[in-house]
ZAMARGU-4260 file (C-alpha; in steps of 0.2 Angstrom, whole numbers, plus 5000, padded with zeros to 4 digits):
<rodrens>
0) 5003/4916/4981 | 5013/4926/4994 | 5027/4913/4994 | 5028/4917/4975 | 5029/4935/4979
5) 5044/4932/4991 | 5052/4921/4978 | 5051/4936/4966 | 5058/4948/4979 | 5072/4935/4983
10) 5077/4935/4964 | 5079/4954/4965 | 5094/4953/4977 | 5107/4946/4965 | 5099/4956/4950
15) 5101/4973/4960 | 5119/4969/4965 | 5123/4965/4947 | 5115/4981/4941 | 5124/4991/4954
20) 5140/4984/4949 | 5137/4989/4931 | 5134/5007/4936 | 5150/5016/4933 | 5156/5026/4948
25) 5156/5043/4940 | 5155/5053/4956 | 5137/5048/4962 | 5135/5041/4979 | 5125/5027/4986
30) 5109/5038/4985 | 5112/5040/4966 | 5114/5022/4963 | 5099/5018/4974 | 5088/5030/4964
35) 5095/5024/4947 | 5090/5006/4952 | 5073/5011/4959 | 5066/5024/4948 | 5066/5014/4931
40) 5060/4998/4941 | 5044/5007/4947 | 5042/5017/4931 | 5042/5000/4921 | 5029/4993/4934
45) 5018/5008/4932 | 5019/5007/4913 | 5014/4989/4913 | 4999/4991/4923 | 4994/5007/4913
50) 4994/4996/4897 | 4985/4982/4905 | 4972/4991/4915 | 4971/5008/4906 | 4952/5009/4905
55) 4949/5001/4923 | 4961/5014/4930 | 4948/5028/4925 | 4937/5021/4939 | 4950/5023/4953
60) 4941/5028/4969 | 4946/5040/4982 | 4949/5025/4994 | 4960/5016/4981 | 4970/5032/4979
65) 4972/5034/4997 | 4978/5016/5000 | 4989/5016/4985 | 4998/5032/4992 | 4999/5025/5010
70) 5007/5009/5003 | 5019/5020/4992 | 5024/5030/5007 | 5027/5015/5018 | 5036/5005/5004
75) 5047/5020/5000 | 5051/5024/5018 | 5057/5006/5021 | 5067/5005/5005 | 5076/5022/5008
80) 5080/5019/5026 | 5086/5001/5022 | 5097/5007/5008 | 5105/5021/5017 | 5107/5011/5033
85) 5116/4997/5023 | 5130/5010/5020 | 5134/5010/5039 | 5131/4992/5045 | 5135/4975/5040
90) 5123/4965/5027 | 5120/4952/5040 | 5114/4965/5053 | 5103/4973/5040 | 5095/4957/5035
95) 5091/4953/5053 | 5085/4970/5059 | 5074/4972/5043 | 5065/4955/5047 | 5061/4962/5064
100) 5044/4966/5058 | 5040/4948/5060 | 5039/4951/5079 | 5034/4970/5078 | 5018/4965/5070
105) 5011/4953/5084 | 5018/4965/5097 | 5008/4980/5089 | 4992/4969/5087 | 4993/4963/5105
110) 4995/4981/5111 | 4981/4987/5100 | 4969/4973/5103 | 4974/4971/5121 | 4976/4952/5120
115) 4990/4940/5116 | 4990/4931/5099 | 4994/4915/5108 | 5009/4905/5112 | 5010/4897/5095
120) 5012/4914/5087 | 5026/4919/5099 | 5035/4902/5096 | 5034/4904/5077 | 5040/4922/5078
125) 5055/4916/5089 | 5059/4902/5077 | 5058/4914/5062 | 5070/4927/5070 | 5082/4913/5075
130) 5082/4907/5057 | 5085/4924/5050 | 5099/4927/5062 | 5107/4910/5058 | 5104/4913/5039
135) 5113/4930/5040 | 5127/4924/5052 | 5121/4938/5064 | 5133/4941/5078 | 5125/4949/5094
140) 5143/4954/5100 | 5145/4965/5085 | 5129/4974/5086 | 5129/4992/5090 | 5115/5005/5089
145) 5123/5017/5077 | 5116/5026/5062 | 5115/5011/5051 | 5106/5000/5064 | 5093/5014/5068
150) 5089/5017/5050 | 5087/4999/5047 | 5075/4997/5062 | 5066/5012/5055 | 5064/5004/5038
155) 5057/4988/5047 | 5044/4999/5055 | 5039/5006/5038 | 5038/4988/5031 | 5027/4984/5045
160) 5016/4998/5041 | 5015/4992/5023 | 5009/4975/5029 | 4996/4982/5041 | 4989/4994/5028
165) 4984/4979/5018 | 4972/4972/5031 | 4963/4988/5036 | 4944/4985/5035 | 4941/5002/5027
170) 4951/4996/5011 | 4943/4979/5010 | 4933/4983/4994 | 4947/4991/4985 | 4953/4984/4968
175) 4971/4978/4971 | 4976/4982/4953 | 4971/5000/4954 | 4979/5001/4971 | 4995/4994/4964
180) 4995/5006/4950 | 4994/5021/4962 | 5008/5013/4973 | 5019/5011/4958 | 5016/5028/4950
185) 5019/5037/4967 | 5036/5028/4970 | 5041/5031/4952 | 5038/5050/4953 | 5047/5050/4970
190) 5063/5041/4965 | 5064/5051/4949 | 5063/5067/4959 | 5077/5060/4971 | 5087/5055/4956
195) 5089/5073/4950 | 5099/5081/4965 | 5108/5064/4968 | 5115/5063/4950 | 5133/5070/4948
200) 5128/5075/4930 | 5116/5071/4916 | 5129/5059/4908 | 5129/5048/4924 | 5110/5046/4922
205) 5110/5042/4904 | 5125/5030/4904 | 5117/5015/4911 | 5103/5015/4898 | 5116/5012/4884
210) 5120/4995/4892 | 5108/4981/4885 | 5112/4970/4901 | 5107/4984/4913 | 5091/4987/4903
215) 5086/4969/4903 | 5089/4968/4922 | 5079/4984/4925 | 5065/4976/4915 | 5065/4960/4925
220) 5066/4970/4941 | 5051/4980/4935 | 5040/4966/4928 | 5044/4952/4940 | 5051/4959/4956
225) 5039/4974/4957 | 5024/4973/4946 | 5021/4954/4949 | 5027/4953/4967 | 5019/4968/4974
230) 5002/4965/4965 | 5002/4947/4972 | 5005/4955/4989 | 4991/4968/4987 | 4979/4955/4980
235) 4982/4940/4992 | 4988/4946/5008 | 4971/4953/5014 | 4966/4934/5014 | 4977/4930/5029
240) 4982/4939/5045 | 4996/4952/5045 | 5006/4941/5058 | 5005/4926/5046 | 5010/4937/5031
245) 5025/4944/5041 | 5031/4927/5044 | 5029/4921/5026 | 5039/4936/5020 | 5054/4930/5030
250) 5056/4917/5016 | 5063/4931/5006 | 5081/4930/5012 | 5081/4911/5009 | 5076/4913/4991
255) 5089/4927/4989 | 5102/4915/4996 | 5096/4901/4985 | 5097/4912/4969 | 5114/4918/4975
260) 5121/4900/4973 | 5120/4901/4954 | 5114/4917/4947 | 5130/4928/4950 | 5141/4918/4939
265) 5128/4919/4925 | 5126/4938/4927 | 5145/4940/4928 | 5147/4933/4910 | 5132/4942/4904
270) 5136/4959/4911 | 5155/4958/4911 | 5156/4961/4930 | 5165/4952/4944 | 5152/4943/4954
275) 5155/4926/4961 | 5142/4913/4966 | 5139/4909/4984 | 5140/4892/4992 | 5129/4881/5001
280) 5132/4883/5020 | 5125/4876/5036 | 5119/4893/5040 | 5108/4893/5024 | 5102/4875/5028
285) 5099/4878/5047 | 5091/4895/5045 | 5080/4890/5031 | 5074/4875/5041 | 5069/4886/5056
290) 5059/4898/5045 | 5051/4884/5036 | 5046/4875/5052 | 5039/4891/5059 | 5028/4894/5044
295) 5023/4876/5044 | 5018/4876/5062 | 5008/4892/5060 | 4998/4886/5045 | 4994/4869/5052
300) 4985/4877/5066 | 4966/4880/5066 | 4962/4897/5057 | 4961/4911/5069 | 4959/4930/5068
305) 4975/4941/5067
</rodrens>
């Protein structure tokens, strides 16, 4: 199920790029574009769960409210830092540094529990990071720790917090659907609040809503890439360790690359934008193989505690 969630997140990358290309540059900066993409997405996810679980939501507990708000804070922090950091660093560097939560999680757990997770976990973590580096054609010689890199690292720490929040014992009895609703609603409010000062004028906010293709992409992002993906994450991640979950989530750039082989041309014709397909490369095959191998090794071992 978590692999299905990463598939949904991978789908979001070409959709977000197509939607961003469809927003006219009417004076708004990257903050405005990010808010325009995120606010409708989480508002749609909120509305979907509200329609589906309207009566059940009345039974939301204080613990579910707290976990939902914590998840929203971690998720929003990660997304905002990642989006702003991407303005100041290369996409390959951003992809690599974002996935560093794969090693940050076992390091954090080792320090907290004062024991090593074992050589197999460290081996799988190294394989995943190598796979992500190859997949994104990451170049160590071009790495500098400027604003973009530091913000991306901060985003990775926030994503780590989101993953760890789902395995906290105090939240084990929470209902994942009610938690997801709180998480979506809080982020919808936050991104809408950020949209107001970031917008150059009211017309810039209303203009994308006149585009059928932009509306359709927003619905797909809200239903598939947010409501479905995050609810799957909140429901099924507690069944495994945070370390295993972090490694599974590294499939996201693989799925994003696979979708980018065919979707851009289709989206270009549909949205009237210039967005070319990517091609199969050795970096995609090699990086994907290492990430797949790491997850296979980890899940073939005997079950162990995180």
